[in-house]
C-alpha positions as CSV (number, residue, x, y, z in Angstrom):
1,M,0.1,-0.1,-0.4
2,S,2.9,2.5,0.8
3,A,4.7,1.4,-2.5
4,T,1.8,2.3,-4.4
5,R,1.1,6.0,-2.6
6,A,4.7,6.4,-3.4
7,A,4.7,5.5,-7.0
8,R,1.7,8.1,-7.1
9,K,3.6,11.0,-5.8
10,R,6.2,10.4,-7.9
11,G,4.0,10.6,-10.9
12,K,4.6,6.9,-11.8
13,P,1.9,4.0,-12.2
14,A,2.5,1.2,-9.4
15,S,1.2,-1.5,-11.0
16,G,-2.3,-3.6,-12.3
17,A,-4.7,-0.9,-13.0
18,G,-2.5,2.2,-12.9
19,A,0.4,0.5,-14.8
20,G,-2.6,-0.9,-17.7
21,A,-3.5,2.7,-18.2
22,E,-0.4,4.2,-18.5
23,A,0.4,1.6,-21.1
24,F,-2.8,2.4,-23.1
25,K,-1.8,6.3,-23.0
26,R,1.5,5.3,-24.7
27,R,0.0,3.3,-27.3
28,R,-2.7,6.1,-28.0
29,K,0.1,8.7,-27.8
30,G,2.2,6.2,-30.6
31,D,-0.6,6.0,-32.4
32,S,-1.5,9.4,-33.2
33,S,2.3,9.6,-33.6
34,G,2.2,7.4,-36.5
35,D,-1.2,9.0,-37.9
36,K,1.2,12.1,-38.0
37,V,3.7,10.7,-40.3
38,K,1.4,8.7,-42.8
39,S,-0.3,12.5,-43.0
40,K,3.7,13.9,-43.6
41,G,3.8,11.1,-46.3
42,G,0.5,11.4,-47.9
43,G,1.2,14.8,-49.7
44,K,-1.2,15.5,-52.3
45,M,-3.0,12.2,-51.5
46,N,-4.7,14.5,-48.7
47,E,-5.0,17.4,-50.8
48,E,-7.9,15.5,-52.9
49,I,-9.5,14.5,-49.5
50,S,-12.9,16.2,-49.3
51,S,-14.0,18.6,-46.6
52,D,-16.0,15.8,-45.1
53,S,-13.6,13.3,-44.6
54,E,-11.6,16.6,-43.0
55,S,-14.1,17.3,-40.8
56,E,-14.6,14.1,-39.6
57,S,-11.2,13.7,-38.9
58,L,-11.1,16.8,-36.8
59,A,-13.7,15.6,-34.6
60,L,-12.2,12.1,-33.7
61,R,-8.8,13.9,-33.2
62,R,-10.6,16.4,-30.6
63,T,-12.8,13.5,-29.2
64,E,-9.4,11.7,-28.8
65,E,-7.9,14.5,-27.0
66,E,-10.8,14.7,-24.6
67,E,-10.3,11.3,-23.8
68,E,-6.8,11.7,-22.7
69,E,-7.8,14.6,-20.9
70,E,-10.6,12.5,-18.9
71,L,-8.1,9.8,-18.3
72,E,-5.4,11.9,-16.9
73,E,-7.8,13.9,-14.9
74,T,-8.0,12.7,-11.2
75,A,-10.5,11.9,-8.7
76,Q,-10.4,14.4,-6.9
77,E,-9.7,17.0,-10.2
78,K,-13.3,15.2,-11.6
79,K,-14.8,16.5,-8.0
80,L,-13.9,19.9,-8.1
81,R,-15.2,20.1,-11.7
82,L,-18.7,18.4,-10.8
83,A,-19.0,20.5,-7.9
84,K,-18.4,23.8,-10.0
85,V,-21.2,22.6,-12.4
86,Y,-23.6,22.0,-9.6
87,L,-23.1,25.2,-7.9
88,E,-23.8,26.8,-11.3
89,Q,-26.8,24.9,-11.6
90,L,-27.9,26.0,-8.2
91,R,-27.0,29.8,-9.0
92,Q,-28.9,29.9,-12.6
93,Q,-32.1,28.3,-10.4
94,E,-31.4,30.8,-7.7
95,E,-31.3,33.6,-10.5
96,E,-34.8,32.3,-12.7
97,K,-36.6,31.9,-9.4
98,A,-35.5,35.4,-8.1
99,E,-36.6,36.8,-11.5
100,A,-39.9,34.7,-11.4
101,R,-40.7,36.5,-7.3
102,E,-40.0,40.1,-8.8
103,F,-42.1,39.4,-12.1
104,E,-45.2,38.2,-9.6
105,E,-44.4,40.8,-6.9
106,D,-44.9,43.6,-10.0
107,Q,-47.6,42.0,-11.2
108,V,-49.0,42.1,-7.4
109,A,-48.2,45.6,-7.6
110,G,-49.7,46.6,-10.4
111,R,-53.4,44.8,-9.7
112,L,-53.3,46.2,-5.9
113,K,-52.5,50.1,-7.7
114,E,-55.6,49.6,-10.3
115,D,-57.4,48.1,-7.0
116,V,-57.0,51.5,-5.6
117,L,-57.6,53.7,-8.4
118,E,-60.6,51.8,-9.3
119,Q,-62.0,52.1,-5.4
120,R,-61.3,55.8,-5.8
121,G,-62.9,56.4,-8.9
122,R,-60.0,57.0,-10.8
123,L,-58.4,54.0,-12.5
124,Q,-57.7,55.0,-16.4
125,K,-56.2,52.1,-18.5
126,S,-55.0,52.9,-21.6
127,V,-56.7,50.7,-24.4
128,A,-57.3,53.3,-27.1
129,K,-54.2,53.8,-28.8
130,E,-54.1,50.5,-29.7
131,I,-57.4,50.2,-31.2
132,Q,-57.6,49.9,-35.2
133,A,-60.5,50.5,-37.6
134,P,-62.2,47.5,-39.0
135,D,-63.1,46.8,-42.6
136,P,-66.6,47.7,-43.3
137,A,-67.1,44.5,-45.3
138,D,-67.0,42.4,-42.1
139,I,-70.6,42.6,-41.8
140,R,-73.5,40.4,-41.2
141,I,-77.1,41.6,-40.7
142,L,-79.6,40.2,-38.3
143,R,-83.2,41.1,-38.3
144,G,-85.7,41.3,-35.7
145,H,-87.7,44.6,-35.0
146,Q,-90.2,46.2,-36.7
147,L,-89.5,50.2,-35.6
148,S,-86.5,51.8,-34.7
149,I,-84.5,50.6,-31.8
150,T,-84.5,52.6,-28.6
151,C,-82.6,50.8,-26.2
152,L,-79.8,48.1,-25.8
153,V,-78.1,46.0,-22.6
154,V,-75.4,43.5,-22.5
155,T,-75.7,40.8,-20.1
156,P,-72.9,40.8,-17.5
157,D,-71.2,37.4,-19.4
158,D,-71.4,39.3,-22.8
159,L,-73.1,36.0,-24.0
160,A,-76.4,37.3,-25.2
161,I,-77.6,41.2,-25.8
162,F,-81.1,42.8,-25.0
163,S,-83.0,45.3,-27.8
164,A,-86.0,47.1,-27.5
165,A,-87.9,49.3,-30.1
166,K,-91.0,51.5,-30.7
167,D,-92.4,48.2,-31.8
168,C,-92.8,47.5,-28.0
169,T,-90.7,44.6,-28.3
170,I,-87.6,42.8,-26.4
171,I,-85.6,40.3,-28.0
172,K,-83.0,38.4,-26.6
173,W,-79.8,37.8,-28.9
174,S,-77.0,35.1,-28.8
175,V,-73.8,36.8,-29.2
176,E,-72.2,34.2,-30.7
177,S,-74.8,32.5,-33.5
178,G,-76.5,36.0,-33.8
179,R,-80.3,34.1,-33.3
180,K,-82.7,35.1,-31.3
181,L,-83.2,33.6,-27.9
182,H,-86.4,34.7,-27.0
183,V,-88.8,37.4,-28.0
184,I,-91.0,39.6,-25.5
185,P,-94.3,40.9,-27.5
186,R,-95.9,43.4,-27.6
187,A,-99.0,43.4,-24.9
188,K,-102.3,44.6,-26.5
189,K,-104.3,47.2,-24.1
190,G,-107.5,45.5,-22.4
191,T,-107.1,42.2,-23.2
192,E,-106.8,40.0,-20.2
193,G,-104.8,36.9,-19.6
194,Q,-102.5,37.9,-22.1
195,P,-98.6,37.2,-21.9
196,P,-97.1,40.4,-19.8
197,G,-95.1,42.9,-22.3
198,H,-95.3,46.6,-23.1
199,S,-98.2,48.3,-24.8
200,T,-95.9,51.5,-25.9
201,H,-92.6,52.6,-26.9
202,V,-89.6,51.1,-24.7
203,L,-87.4,53.6,-23.9
204,C,-84.7,52.2,-21.4
205,M,-83.5,49.0,-20.0
206,A,-81.2,47.6,-17.5
207,I,-79.7,44.3,-16.4
208,S,-77.6,43.6,-12.6
209,S,-74.5,42.9,-12.2
210,D,-75.4,39.1,-11.4
211,G,-77.1,38.8,-14.5
212,K,-80.7,37.7,-12.4
213,Y,-82.7,40.9,-13.5
214,L,-83.9,42.7,-16.5
215,A,-86.1,45.9,-15.9
216,S,-87.4,47.9,-18.9
217,G,-89.2,51.2,-18.8
218,D,-91.8,52.3,-21.6
219,R,-93.7,55.7,-22.5
220,S,-96.7,54.8,-20.2
221,K,-94.9,55.2,-17.4
222,L,-94.3,51.4,-16.5
223,I,-91.0,49.5,-15.3
224,L,-91.3,45.9,-15.6
225,I,-88.8,43.5,-14.0
226,W,-87.9,40.4,-16.2
227,E,-86.2,37.2,-14.7
228,A,-83.2,37.6,-17.5
229,Q,-81.9,33.8,-17.9
230,S,-85.9,32.8,-19.2
231,C,-87.6,36.2,-19.9
232,Q,-90.3,35.3,-17.4
233,H,-92.2,38.5,-16.1
234,L,-91.7,39.1,-12.6
235,Y,-93.2,42.7,-11.2
236,T,-94.4,45.7,-12.3
237,F,-93.3,49.1,-10.9
238,T,-95.5,51.6,-11.1
239,G,-95.4,55.3,-9.5
240,H,-93.9,58.0,-12.0
241,R,-96.3,60.4,-13.6
242,D,-94.6,60.5,-17.3
243,A,-92.6,58.3,-19.6
244,V,-90.0,56.4,-17.9
245,S,-86.6,57.5,-19.8
246,G,-83.7,56.1,-18.0
247,L,-82.8,52.5,-15.5
248,A,-80.1,51.5,-14.1
249,F,-78.7,48.7,-11.3
250,R,-76.2,49.7,-9.0
251,R,-73.1,47.3,-9.2
252,G,-73.4,44.4,-6.9
253,T,-76.8,45.0,-5.6
254,H,-80.3,44.5,-6.8
255,Q,-80.9,48.8,-6.0
256,L,-82.6,50.2,-8.9
257,Y,-82.8,53.8,-10.1
258,S,-85.3,55.0,-12.7
259,T,-85.7,58.5,-14.2
260,S,-88.4,60.0,-15.7
261,H,-89.9,62.5,-18.0
262,D,-91.9,63.8,-14.3
263,R,-88.3,65.5,-13.6
264,S,-88.0,62.7,-10.3
265,V,-85.5,59.7,-9.7
266,K,-86.6,57.1,-8.0
267,V,-85.0,54.1,-5.9
268,W,-86.5,50.7,-5.8
269,N,-85.5,47.0,-4.3
270,V,-85.9,44.8,-6.7
271,A,-85.0,41.4,-4.9
272,E,-87.7,43.0,-2.1
273,N,-90.1,44.0,-5.1
274,S,-90.1,47.2,-2.9
275,Y,-90.3,51.0,-3.8
276,V,-87.6,52.6,-1.5
277,E,-87.9,56.8,-1.9
278,T,-88.4,59.6,-4.7
279,L,-85.8,62.6,-5.4
280,F,-86.2,65.8,-6.9
281,G,-84.6,68.5,-9.0
282,H,-84.6,68.7,-12.1
283,Q,-86.2,71.4,-13.8
284,D,-87.2,70.0,-16.6
285,A,-87.7,66.0,-18.2
286,V,-84.7,63.8,-17.3
287,A,-83.3,61.9,-21.0
288,A,-80.6,59.4,-19.2
289,L,-79.2,58.2,-16.0
290,D,-76.3,55.8,-15.3
291,A,-75.0,54.3,-11.6
292,L,-71.8,51.9,-10.7
293,S,-71.0,50.8,-7.3
294,R,-71.4,53.4,-5.4
295,E,-75.0,54.1,-3.9
296,C,-75.3,57.4,-5.9
297,C,-76.8,57.8,-9.8
298,V,-75.7,60.5,-12.4
299,T,-78.4,61.7,-14.3
300,A,-79.0,64.3,-17.8
301,G,-81.4,66.5,-17.6
302,G,-82.9,67.2,-20.7
303,R,-83.2,70.7,-21.6
304,D,-82.7,72.1,-18.1
305,G,-79.2,72.1,-19.3
306,T,-77.7,70.3,-15.9
307,V,-75.9,66.9,-15.2
308,R,-76.5,65.9,-11.8
309,V,-75.2,63.3,-9.3
310,W,-77.4,62.5,-6.9
311,K,-76.0,61.3,-3.5
312,I,-78.8,58.7,-2.1
313,P,-78.0,58.1,1.6
314,E,-77.8,62.0,2.1
315,E,-80.6,62.9,-0.4
316,S,-78.5,65.3,-2.0
317,Q,-77.6,66.5,-5.2
318,L,-74.6,68.0,-7.6
319,V,-75.4,70.1,-10.2
320,F,-73.0,70.6,-12.9
321,Y,-73.0,73.1,-16.1
322,G,-71.4,73.1,-19.4
323,H,-73.7,72.4,-22.5
324,Q,-75.8,75.0,-24.2
325,G,-78.3,72.4,-25.4
326,S,-80.6,69.6,-24.4
327,I,-78.2,66.8,-22.5
328,D,-79.4,63.2,-23.8
329,S,-77.2,60.9,-22.8
330,I,-74.8,60.2,-20.0
331,Q,-72.4,57.5,-18.9
332,L,-70.1,56.7,-16.2
333,I,-66.6,56.0,-17.2
334,N,-65.6,55.2,-13.3
335,E,-66.6,56.6,-10.1
336,E,-65.0,59.9,-10.1
337,H,-65.7,60.8,-14.5
338,M,-68.1,60.7,-17.1
339,V,-68.9,61.7,-20.3
340,S,-72.1,63.7,-21.7
341,G,-73.6,64.4,-25.0
342,A,-76.2,67.1,-26.3
343,D,-77.8,68.2,-28.9
344,D,-75.5,71.5,-29.4
345,G,-73.3,68.7,-31.1
346,S,-70.8,68.8,-27.8
347,V,-69.7,66.0,-25.6
348,A,-68.5,66.4,-22.4
349,L,-65.8,65.0,-20.2
350,W,-66.7,65.5,-16.7
351,G,-64.8,64.9,-13.0
352,L,-67.0,64.9,-9.7
353,S,-64.5,67.4,-8.3
354,K,-65.0,70.5,-11.0
355,K,-68.5,71.9,-11.5
356,R,-67.6,72.4,-15.2
357,P,-66.6,70.4,-18.1
358,L,-62.9,69.1,-17.9
359,A,-63.1,68.7,-21.7
360,L,-65.7,70.2,-24.3
361,Q,-65.6,68.6,-27.9
362,R,-67.9,71.0,-29.5
363,E,-69.7,70.0,-32.9
364,A,-68.3,66.5,-32.0
365,H,-69.9,64.7,-35.0
366,G,-69.9,68.1,-37.6
367,L,-72.4,70.6,-39.1
368,R,-75.1,70.1,-41.4
369,G,-77.1,72.1,-43.3
370,E,-76.7,74.8,-46.5
371,P,-74.0,77.1,-46.1
372,G,-74.8,80.0,-43.4
373,L,-77.1,78.1,-42.0
374,E,-75.3,75.3,-40.5
375,Q,-76.2,73.4,-37.5
376,P,-74.4,70.7,-35.2
377,F,-75.4,67.1,-35.5
378,W,-76.8,66.4,-32.1
379,V,-75.0,63.6,-30.1
380,S,-77.7,61.1,-29.3
381,S,-75.9,58.6,-27.5
382,V,-72.4,58.2,-25.5
383,A,-70.6,54.9,-24.3
384,A,-67.5,54.6,-22.0
385,L,-65.4,51.6,-21.7
386,L,-65.3,51.0,-17.6
387,N,-61.8,52.3,-16.2
388,T,-60.6,52.7,-19.4
389,D,-59.6,56.0,-21.8
390,L,-62.1,55.1,-24.7
391,V,-65.0,56.5,-25.7
392,A,-68.0,56.3,-28.4
393,T,-70.5,58.6,-29.5
394,G,-73.2,58.2,-31.6
395,S,-75.4,60.8,-33.8
396,H,-77.2,61.0,-37.0
397,N,-74.4,62.0,-39.4
398,N,-73.8,58.4,-40.9
399,S,-70.7,57.5,-38.6
400,V,-70.3,56.3,-34.8
401,R,-67.2,57.9,-33.3
402,L,-64.3,56.3,-31.3
403,W,-62.6,59.2,-28.8
404,Q,-59.3,58.6,-26.6
405,C,-59.3,60.5,-23.5
406,G,-56.2,62.3,-22.2
407,E,-54.3,61.8,-19.4
408,G,-56.8,63.1,-16.5
409,F,-59.8,63.1,-18.5
410,R,-58.9,66.4,-19.7
411,Q,-58.6,66.0,-23.4
412,L,-60.4,64.3,-26.1
413,D,-59.3,63.2,-29.4
414,L,-60.7,61.8,-32.7
415,L,-59.7,58.1,-33.5
416,Y,-61.9,57.2,-36.5
417,D,-65.3,57.1,-38.0
418,I,-67.4,53.9,-38.4
419,P,-69.4,54.2,-41.3
420,L,-73.5,54.0,-39.5
421,V,-76.8,55.1,-41.5
422,G,-79.3,56.4,-38.9
423,F,-80.0,57.9,-35.6
424,V,-77.4,55.6,-32.9
425,N,-80.0,55.9,-30.1
426,S,-77.9,53.6,-27.7
427,L,-74.5,52.4,-27.5
428,K,-73.2,49.7,-24.8
429,F,-69.5,48.2,-24.2
430,S,-69.3,44.8,-23.6
431,S,-68.6,44.0,-19.6
432,A,-65.3,42.6,-20.8
433,G,-65.2,45.5,-22.9
434,D,-64.3,42.9,-26.1
435,F,-67.5,44.2,-28.5
436,L,-69.8,47.8,-28.6
437,V,-73.4,47.6,-29.5
438,A,-75.1,50.4,-31.7
439,G,-78.7,50.7,-31.8
440,V,-80.2,52.5,-34.7
441,G,-83.5,54.3,-35.9
442,Q,-84.6,56.3,-38.7
443,E,-85.7,58.8,-35.6
444,H,-84.3,60.1,-32.4
445,R,-85.8,57.5,-29.6
446,Y,-87.8,60.8,-27.9
447,E,-89.3,61.5,-31.1
448,A,-93.1,61.7,-30.7
449,C,-92.9,61.0,-27.5
450,L,-94.2,63.7,-25.7
451,G,-97.1,63.4,-27.6
452,G,-97.1,67.4,-29.3
453,R,-95.3,68.3,-26.6
454,G,-92.1,67.3,-28.0
455,W,-88.4,68.1,-27.9
456,G,-89.1,71.1,-30.5
457,R,-86.0,69.6,-32.6
458,W,-88.1,67.1,-35.1
459,H,-86.2,65.0,-37.7
460,W,-86.8,62.0,-39.7
461,L,-84.7,60.1,-41.9
462,G,-86.6,58.8,-44.4
463,G,-86.7,55.6,-46.7
464,N,-86.5,53.0,-43.2
465,R,-88.7,52.6,-40.5
466,G,-85.5,51.8,-38.0
467,G,-83.5,49.8,-36.3
468,C,-80.1,48.5,-34.9
469,C,-77.0,48.7,-36.3
470,G,-73.3,49.3,-36.8
471,G,-69.9,48.8,-38.3
472,L,-67.2,48.9,-35.4
473,G,-64.4,46.1,-34.5
474,L,-61.4,47.1,-31.6
475,A,-58.2,45.8,-30.7
476,S,-57.2,47.0,-27.7
477,A,-53.7,46.6,-25.6
478,A,-56.1,44.4,-23.3
479,S,-55.4,41.5,-25.3
480,L,-58.7,40.4,-25.6
481,P,-60.4,37.5,-27.7
482,P,-60.5,38.4,-31.3
483,A,-63.5,37.7,-33.8
484,G,-66.9,39.2,-33.0
485,L,-70.0,40.9,-34.4
486,A,-70.4,44.5,-35.4
487,G,-73.4,46.6,-36.9
488,G,-74.2,47.1,-40.2
489,G,-77.4,47.8,-42.2
490,G,-78.2,47.4,-45.7
491,S,-81.5,45.9,-45.7
492,K,-84.9,46.0,-47.2
493,R,-86.5,43.9,-44.5
494,P,-87.5,45.5,-41.3
495,G,-86.3,44.8,-37.7
496,T,-82.4,43.4,-38.3
497,L,-79.5,42.9,-36.1
498,S,-76.1,43.2,-37.9
499,A,-72.7,42.4,-37.3
500,S,-69.2,42.5,-38.1
501,S,-65.9,40.8,-37.0
502,L,-62.8,42.4,-36.3
503,S,-60.3,44.4,-38.5
504,A,-56.5,43.4,-38.9
505,G,-54.3,44.2,-35.7
506,P,-54.0,43.0,-32.0
507,P,-56.8,41.0,-30.6
508,G,-59.1,43.2,-28.9
509,P,-62.9,44.5,-28.8
510,R,-65.6,44.3,-31.2
511,L,-68.7,45.3,-31.9
512,L,-71.7,43.8,-32.3
513,A,-75.3,45.6,-33.0
514,P,-78.8,45.0,-33.8
515,D,-80.7,46.3,-36.7
516,T,-83.9,47.2,-38.7
517,H,-82.9,48.0,-42.1
518,I,-80.8,51.2,-41.9
519,P,-79.0,51.1,-45.2
520,F,-74.8,50.7,-44.3
521,I,-72.4,52.7,-46.4
């Protein structure tokens, strides 16, 4: 044993396996030297060898050299080399874990920041910059209503759309197939035992955030409550003294807000089938209403020229001024900001902390009329993609317009126009923001609504009796699912729902819109 150790110290193999290994190495070296001699003698023959042969010989020599190095490596050196490799692998694994943790923390921090901003009502996700205009050719039409569509709602799961019209009917549509899922027919006055329904123009609708209840209001002062899934009638609320013009559920609850041409705002508890209270303040017929999660709602005051925020628990209101005409539409962007449209052609962005508009876009849809007698196109509908910088507006200038809200909602920039013929009476984004619905007719939804006491701005687009159409495809930065339905018209048959798919671009929002036979440009 001692002789073996001494031989190892001198660098010579002692005997047995060590001696054999040494002899093997000498033979290897001899062979390689022999090869070198042969290669020198070969001379011209080697010049004719192909590049593949040279590559193979080089690879062979490298393999032999590596084998020699391995044979010369002692056990201690091998242990050291393997330890270094193992430590390097551990280091790489720790770096990957640290990067994953950092990414997770950033994601959580981003979500927490969004939650805080959303609770404060100040969340403004940037999606408008990724929007691309759709191809008008990607349009299909679904037929249903016989007269102008007045209002629309999208179910919270984005699987169905409810549309209502001046033909007193409500239709439930499938987003995926575009087919009718259910039709609530017109109710005939004075007929007992008939299915419940509306006997006059349906002017407004709302659906609860859990998708359980659908509410609809009409010219005959009634609010009908339906089970949204089966379209079964549940309750009828009475109390308004004039046409019901606006409905909205408070998000996360079954509390319903309603407004009317009788200038009042009423609060109802749908789950308990009960009336809660009435608030007054507007000086003229109220045209529209909206609400989110807070116990308050916002209203568009029509000809009294005001936008009002109603604080329900305090029974108080904030009054905002800015438009010069009748304010026909309003939509909350988040809990602290809203957008409104008026018949003076202006679109306004509001913050609850300021009584004047943060941004005001006049002649938002251009001018109409003879030179010198031009009048702005009325802004008949607005929609906002919740907690983002994207806003849509509708008029009767043959287009729907998409707008980007600037930082802090202090600016409104036009993105593009979507060709669309008729009065755009209603616009609604889906809950997920992946499509927009446009309800269109040949006349404003309030035309002939007040029976001789009209709004004093009668305008009728002849040739068609109305409907719901559109032509809009969006692409957002949120990587939402592509494909979808969008509005469009172009039919001689009344009562249609039109649809188009996304244009080229990143996946994102799309539009679906019911229609009746409005020609599409």
